[in-house]
N, C-alpha and C positions, 0 to 999 in steps of 0.2 A: 791529412797525411802531409808531413813536412820533413825537410832535411834537418836532422838533429845535430849534426856536426858540420857546420858550414866551413867552406874553404875561405882562407884569407890570404892577403899578400902582406908580408912583413919583412922589412929590410931586404927587399929584392928576392924574397923566397915565397913560393906558393906553399901554404901550410894547411894540413888537414890533421886534426886530432893531435896537434903538437908535433907532427912529423913533417919534415921538409920533403915535398913532392917534386918541386922544381926549383933550381937555383938560377940566378942571373935572369930573373923575370924582367923584361923591358918595362919601362915606365908607361908605355902606351897600352899595357894589358891591365884589365880591370876584372874584378869579380863582383857581380851584382848581388843585391840582397836575396834574390830568388835563386842563387847558386848557379848562375851562368858565367862562364869565362868569355870575355869579349875583348875587343881592341879597337883602337882608332888608328887611322893612317894619316901621315902628313902629306902623302902624295895626293895628286888630284883624284877625284872620284873615278872609279873604274868598275867594270863588271866582274873583276876577279882580283882578290887580294890574298897574299900569303903572309900570315903573322907568326912571328917566333914567340913561343911561350916561355922557353927556358930549358935548362939542362936537367935531365933525369939522373939523380945520383945513383951511385952503385948501391947494390943491395936489394933492389926491387926485382921481382919477376913479373912479367906481364903476359897476358893473353889478349890478342886483338883479333877482330873479325874484319876482313878487308875484301874489297872486290878485286880479285886477281884479273878478271876481265869484266866487261861491262855488265854481263848478265848475272854473275855468281860471286858469292862470298866463299872464302875458306878461312880457317884459323891460322894463326902463327903465334908461337910462344918465343920469348926471349928475355933479355936482361938489360938491353941498351936501347935508348930511343932511336938510335941509328938503324935498328932492325924493324922499326914500325913502318910498314909500307904506305905508299900513297893510297888513297881511297879507303882508309881505315874508318869504319863506321861504329866500332865499339872498342874501347880500351879498358881492360880490367887489370889493376895493379894489386899485387899481394904485398901487404905492409906488416910491420911489427909495431905494437903499441909502444914498446920501450925505445926502440931505435930501428930504423930501416936497415942499418948496417949490421945488426946483431943476428946473424944467420942461425945462431944456436938458441935463440929465444924460444921459450916454451910455446907449443903450438896454440894454446888457448890465448896467447897474446896477438895472434894473427888477426888482422882485419883487412878490408878490401876497399879500394878506391876505384870508382867507376867514372869514366869520362865518355859521354855520349855526344858526338857532334850531331846537330839537328838542323831543322829548317828555321831560318831567322828571316821572317817576312818573305821576300822574293828571292832570298839567297839560301844556298845549301852549304853546310860546313862539312869538312872531312879532316881527319888528323893524318899527320905524316911525320917521319923523322928524317934527320939529315946526318951526314957523317960526323959532325961535331957533337953528336948526342943531344942536340936540341930537338925538342918536340915543337911542331908547328901545327897551326890549323889554317886551312884554305877555305875561303868563301867565294862562291861564284853564282852568277845568275844565269849565264848562258845566253844572254842577250845584250849586245853592246849598248842598247838604249836603256838598260836597267842598271844603274850605277850607284855606288855608295862609297863613302870613305870611312865607314864605321860599321861594326857588327857587335852588338852588345849581348845578344842571346844566342851565341853560336855553339858553345860547348857546355853542356850540363855536367856538373860534377857533384858526386854524392859519395858517401862512405857507409860501411856497415860491417857487422860481424859475420853475417851469413851472405855469401855471394849471390845465392839464388833469390833470397828476399830482397837484397840490394837492387838487383836488376828489376825485379817485379815492382818494388816500391817506386823506383825511379821512373819507370814507364808510366805508372799511374800518376805520378806528379806531373810528368810532361803532358799526359793526356788532359789533365785538368787545366794546366797552364796554357798550353798551346791551343787546345780546342779544335785541332785539325784531324785527329785520328782517335780511335777507341782501343782500349785494352781488350784482350780476348774475352775477359769475363763479361764484357758488356756487348757482346756480339751474339747473334743467332748462329748456332752451330749446324751445318748441313748434316742431314741424317744419313747420307751415303757413307759417312765415315765408319758406321757400325756394321757395314755389310761388305762381304768379299766382292772384289771387282776385277774386271779385265779391261786392259787398254790395248787398242789395236796397233800401237806404234811399232814396237819391235817385232810384232808378228807379221806385219805387212808393209810397214812404212807407208809411202804415198800410194802404194798399189792396193790399198784397202778397197774392198768391194762387198756387196751384200752376201754373195755366195760364200766368200771366205769367212765372214763374220758368223754366218749360220753354221759353217763347218766347225769353227772354233767353239761356239756355244754348245753344239751337239757333242763334241768330244769331252767337254767339261761335264755335261749331263751324264754321259755314259760312265764317267769315272766317279760319279756320285759326289761331285763338288761343284755346283753351279754358281757362277757369279750372280749377284743381285744388282750390281751396278756395272755399267759399260761406258767406257769413254771411246767414242769414235773419233780418232785423232786425225791429223792432217791427211788430206787426200780425198775428202768428200766435196770440196767446194769447187765452184766454177772459176777457174783462174786462167791466166795467159802469161806466157813468157814472150814478151815483145822482141827479145834479142836473139831468139833462135827460130829459124824457119822450120816448118814441118819436114821431117826426113833428114835434117842435118844434125850433126853431133852437137851435144850440149856445150855451150861456151862456159868454161869454168867460172864460177862465181855468179852467173846469171840465175842460178836456182834460188838465190836469196832475193832477187829483184822481181820475182813473179808477183803479179798483181791480181787483185780480186775483181771479177767482172760482174758478178751477180750475187745476191744474198741467198739464192736457192741452190739446191744440190746440183752436182754435175751429172752427166749422162749415166755414170755408173749406177746411180741410185734412182733413176727414173726409166720410163719405158723406152727412151731413145737409146739406152745402153745395149751393148752387144749381146748380153746374156738374157736381157728382158726378165730378170728374176724378180723385179718389182716395178709397179707403176710409178711410185713416187716414194719420197722419204716417209711420209705419213703411213702409207700402207706397210712399208718395211718395218718401222718401229712398232706399229700395232702387232704385227705378226710375231716378231721376236720377243716382245713382252709377254704375249699370250702363251707362246710355245715354250719359252725357256724361263719363265718366272722372273724376269727382270723387273726391279722396282724403279730403277733410275737409269736413264740414258742421257749422257752428256755429249755435247759436240764441241770440237776444238775450233777455235779461231784465234787470230792474232789481234792484239789491241788496236792495230791500225787497219784491221780487216784481214790482211795477209802480210807475209814478210815484207813485201815491197809496197804495202799499202793497197790502195784501190786504183783501178785504171781510170785516170781522169777523163778519157774520151768515151768511156762506157756510157751509153744512154741511161742505163739504170742508176749509175753512180753520180750523174751530173747534178741531181737534186741536192746532193750533199756538198756542193761547191768544192770539189777536190782540186788540188793543184800539186805540181811536182815540187818537192823540197829536197834539199841535200843535207844529210846529217852533219853536224859539227860536234865532234866529241870533245869532252873535257881533257885537258892535259893529263889528268889522273887516270883516265881510261886507257889512253895510249901509252902512258908511262909505265904501266904494269905489263899486261899482255894484250896485244892487238887481237882482234877477232875477225875471222874470215868473212862472217856475215856482214859485219859493219864495214869492212873494207869494200865489199861488193856494193853495199847500199850507198856508201859515199860516192862511188863511181856512177851508179845507175839511178840513184834517187829513190824517193819514197812518195807514193801518191797519198798525200795527207788530206784528210777530211777537215773542212772548216770547223774549228772548235765550237762555233755557234750551232753547227748542224750535227755534231757527233752524237748527241742523245737521239736524234731522229734516226740516225743510222743504226745504232744499237737497238733501239726500240723496234724498228722495222725487222731487223735480223732476228732478234729474240722472240718477237711475237710470231714470226713465221715458224721458227723452230718449235715454240710452245704449241702452236696450233697443229704441228706435225707430231706431237706426242713427246717431244724432247723435254727433259726435266731440268736441265742446267747446262752450263758451259764451262769449258776449260779455256782460259784466255792467256795466250802465250806472247812472247816477244815484247814484254811490257817495258823493259828499260829503253827500248828504242825511242820512246817519246821524249826522253830527256834531251836527246840529240837534236830535236827539231824545235827547240824553244825560241830560237832567234827570230825576232819579228812577231812573236806571240806573247810578249811580256815575260819571257824567260822560262826556264825549265820547271821551276816550282809551279807556276801558274798553269802551264800547258798540261803537265802531268796531272795536276789536281782536277782540271776541267774534264779530262778524259776519265780519270778515276771516278769522279762523282757521277758522270753520265753513265758509266758502266754499272756502278752499284745501283743507281736509280732504275735502270732498265731491268737489271736482274730482279730487283725487288718487285717491279711491276709485272714481270712476265713469268717468273718461276717461283714456286713455293720454297720455303725453307732455306733461303739464302744460298741457293745452289750454284756456287761459283768457286772454281779453283784458279788461283792466280799462278803464273809461271814466268820464269825469267824476269823476276821483279825484285832482285836483291839490291835495290837502290833505296836510299832513305827518302827520296822524293815520293816513292810509292808507299813505303812503310808508314811515314808520318802524314800521309793523306788518306789512310785507310780507315774510313768510318764504319763500313759494314763488312768488307771482305774478310772472311773468317778462315780461309784455307789458302796456303801458298806453298809452293814447292820449296824444299829446304836445301837443295843442292843441285849441282849439275846432274845431267841425266845418268841413270844407270845405263852403262854401255856394255852390252854383252860381249862385244868383240875386243874389248880393251882389258886384258888381264891385269895390267898395272893400275887400273883405276878403281878396282873393287874396294880395297882397303881405304882409299881416299874418300870414296863415297860414304862409307859408314862413319868415318871420323868427321867428315864435313857436316853431315846431317845432325850429328849429336852436338857438335860445338855451335853450329849456326842456330840450333834450337834454343840456345841460351837467350838470344835476343829475339829471334823470330817468334818463339813460343809465347812471348808476352803480348804479341799483337795478333797472331794468327795461330791456327793449328798447323804445325809444320807437316807438309806432305813429303814423305821420304822416298817418293817415286815408286814406280812399279819395279819388279824384277822378273826373272824367268825361273820357274820352279824346277826345271831340269838343267839349269846352268851348273857348271862345276863349283860355283860359289853359292849355290841356292840356299843351303842351310845357314850360311853366314848372313845372307840378306834376310832370310825368313825370320831368324832369331831376332835380328834388329827391329824388323817391322812389328814383331809380337810385343815388344816393350816400348815402342816409339810413341805410343798414344796417337798414331797416325792411321791413315787409311791403309788397308792391306789389299793390294791389287797387283796382278801380274800381267806380263805381256807375252805369254806363251804363244808359240805357233800352234795351230790346230793339231791335236794329236800328240803334242810334245809336252808332256806334263809329268811331274812326280807327285802323285796323289798322296804318297806317304807324308811328304813334307806339307802339302796343302792341308791335309786333314789334321795337322798339328796346329794350324792357324785358324781353320774355318770349321764351324760346327755344321751338322747336317742341314740345318735350315738356312745356311748361307751367311749367318751372322758371325762376327768375330769378337774375341774377348779383348776389347780395346782398353788399355791402361788409361788412367785418369788425366794425366798431364803430358807435356812434351818430354820425351826421353832426353836426358842431358848427361854429360860426363859427371862422374862423382867428384867430390871436392878435391880429393888427392890426385886427380888426373888433370885438373884445369890448367896447370902450368907445365905439363909434360907434353912431349911430342910422341903420340902413340903410333906414328907412321915411320919416323926416321931416326929416333934416338937409339934404337937397337936394344932397349931394355924395358920399355913401359908397355904394359897392357892397357887397353882401353876398357874402362868400366862405365856402363851406362845404367842409370837408375830411373825408376818410376814407382808410382804407387797404384795399388788397387784399393778397393773399398776397405778391406781388412788386412792387407798385407803389402809388402814391398816386393819389387822385382829388380834384379840386377843381371845384366848381360855382360859377360867378360869376353873380349875379342882380342886376338893377336893380329894386329894390323901391321906388324913389322915385317920387313924383308920382302915386300911384294909390290912396292911402288914408291914414288918420290913426289913430294909436294912441288907444284909449279913454282918457279921463281926462286927456288933454293939453289945455292951456288953449284951443288953437285947433282942437279936434277938430270943432267944428261948422262951421268954414269949409269951403268946397269944396276937395277935394284939389288940390294944385298941378298945373299942367299937366305932361304927360309930359316927362321929361327924358332927354337923352342924357348919360351919365356915363362918364368914363374912369378907369381904375385899373390896377393891376399885379398880375400873378400871378408868384410865385416858387416854385421847388421847396422852399425853406425854409418856405413856408406850410404844408406838410405836416408835422405833428408826427410824430416818431419814424420818419421816412423811412429813417434809417440801420438801423433794426431789420429792415426788409424788404429792404434793399439787400444785406445779407449781405457775403460776402467779395468781393474783386476789384472793389469800386466805386471808380471814379476821381474821384467827386464830380460828374461831369457827369450830366445827365438827358436822356432823350428825352421831349419834351412834345408830345402829340398833341391837337389841338383838334378836337372831334367835328364841330361844325357846319361849320367851314371846311375840314376835312380836311387841315390844315397840320401837318406834323411839323417840330419845331424842336429843335435841340440846344442845351442851356443849361448853364452851370455852376450849381452849387447855389445860389449867391448871385445869379445872374442873374435877369432878369425879362422878362416880356412885357407889353406894353401891351394892354389890352382896353377897348373902348368899346361900350356897350350902351344901347339905348333902354329906356324904362320897360316892364316886364313881359317883357323879353328876357333870355336867359341863354346861357352857353356852358359846356361841361364839358370839362375837361382831364384826360387820363391822364398822370401823371408817373412815368416809369419810370427808376430808376437804371441807368446804363450800366455794364456789366461789362467789364473788361479780360480777355479770354479767351485771348489770344495776343499775340505781338509786334505784329501788325498787325490784330488782330481786336477790335473793340468791338461790343457787342451788348446790346440791351434788348428784351424781349418786350412788345409793347403789348397784344395781345389781339384780340378781335373788333371790327373797325373800325366795324361797323354797329350796335353796341350802345352805349347811353349810357355804361354803365360797362364800357368795353372790357376793362380789366385784370382784371375779375372772372372772366374766362374762363381765366386762367393759373393753374394749380395748382402747378407746380414747374418748375425748370430744372436740367439736369445737363449738364456739359461733359466731353467725353472727347477726349483728344489722344494720337495715336500718331505714328509716324515719317512716315506718308504723308498723314494728314488730321486735321482737327479736326471733331468732331461735337457739335452742340448738340441736346440732347434736351429737349423740352418736353412736359409733360403739360397738355393743354388741354381745354376743355369747350365743346361746342356745335358749330355749323356756320355757314358763311358765310365772309366775308373775314377772314382772320387776318393781322395785321400785326406787324412788328418793325422796330426800327432796327438796321441792320448797316452797319459801316464799309466792308465789301467785299461783293462779289457772291458768293453760294455757288455751288458746283458743281452741286448738286442739292438737291431738297427731297422728303422722304418723309412721307406721312400713313398711319399704321397699316401700315407696311412697304411701301406702294405709292408709287412715284414720281409726283409731281404737278407740273404746270407752275406757275411762279411769275413774278412781275414784280419788277423791281428798279430803283429810281430812284437813280442815282448822285449826283444833286444834293443830295437831302436824306437819303438812306440808307434810304428806306422800302422794305421788303421785304414783299411781299404774296403770300399763297397762299390758295387756296379750300379750305375744309374741306367736303367733300361728305357726303351721306348723313345719317344720323340724329344726334340730339343727345346722343351719348354722350361719355364721356371719350376723348380722342384722343391718340395718340402721334405727335408731330410732330418730325421731324429735319431739321436744316439741316447739310449736309455741305460743308466748305470744303477 
């Protein structure tokens, strides 16, 4: 895999496919044969340099992903390099083959230019713009003893006609060239992703305890929708707040400086606890697995042990040679939005484990958890490590040491690569990720923040453009009885992500949950990371007042699109008008087209006539559309619709057919595994391998003679007006053999 249209510098211009991408390129900027943009400095060697690349001409539209604060990325769209924020980690430009200035050029002349700032040795690069419309890149090591005056492999540049293939191909090229990380296709995918889950965080926060967990699991069981994986989040560890005395009020900020004292569970989870509900963690996990059918239990911990690291004076921690260190943030981190946790840790310090001992710490912790019946870990607060690189060879080296130790310990102690990474939206972690296969895709779902809900859905979709090539993006939990529950549930159904909630015990909407979860606890997970459709990439679905957000994905035999109205309910951080009240709720119209689904022809297979059966979940309407046809959709703020788009196969002279799937599941097409067609002199037989139970639907141009489920004839209904063929799949939630005989 190689770059086919290399960037060049000619007459002071950066050129790609005959197009001027940047003008006024300084003479110290170079493009390497391997398609990296770099530069040299006449100034003395330093641990940080900012290089100007040139001016972005008018006529381009861009999408960038940038860290608005140290832990998390969000998207931004614009037309001027002056709008590119600090800490930009991906920049995608929309260009025209004829001329970037020709806004009326035919759409098929559109191509895309991708710039990815990466890790260059011990230095990390980011992009940023300045008011003169110059684009710059910054390289820094984070350690005054690690200096340079040149960076030749700082920003990778590539171009292509399909933006999704362009990003994928570029990450694969970087994987091979850098050798420091792996593409998601080369990683082992944790199996918890295919099962419904529950996380204790929003249910209990740090007050989590065994009795509460049992109550929650029992209420799910009573409602007929039991989780199969559980994340016991923050609140189970033995920690100490050195800055607050018992009985005195909490000193604001010190909650982030709390340190880990022991690798074992705290008193709530052992016999010394007040309720004595379990003797120890092992007994508790054995009990809830047996009683509630849990397949996977994950425990939370921070990359440094806890938010404030470990307690250096702890007798148990002394073996890991910890010492107190004070974070030093990059100017890019504090140049966007400061974070309250980092402000606290800069004041109170972090108990950091000696990098030479960090594997021993993880291995001791994880082996203890594994021996207690734990199946994996969610590891949080990961971007903290970049702020501690001074004196340890810089941020790249320290992050990589911790990342490698974590991945090695998980591989040794847990099956199936059972690791969820969190608060890790820094390219230090991304481009050091050899095995980590799941990472959170956005800031938390925050049930108490009404203006954050639309931002959450937009962020996870756009961030998945980059993250989805390195990890399976985790779109975070939500609450099934929240006022925006259906909005979030629909997104999770097509996100290709884990489906898990943070419901309080007894506070559930089982109607919504049962549209996501089959009776056996499995979910119909789509095949890839859900991402914005091509026509949404350079629009602002949150604040422009006119654009719907469309997110696409693929199943084995169909595509799926969710349409979301994210307008009028929130504002992006760092936008000039972010402090104004959100706009009033808006009703917005747009269009859905089968061609919105990228690579639909790959799942259509043979005998596709170009038409599609389009099933709208909420309205229950089935429509036959040509692939270039479209449907109008109108949605109010915080409303959504999800469409299964299934290519229609020509299976006989008068027989057109498309399997839709389970009509009462948000991702209906996820229930269809395969289709086989048999023809003899007397009949046509369509054989479908399906999953689950409930109403199974298909488009059929004619009424079948009979329908069979697992060799038993079943009743069916057929609507000759729209071609909707429906059959009930009875019984258990196993794989089913469905036959339609004509």
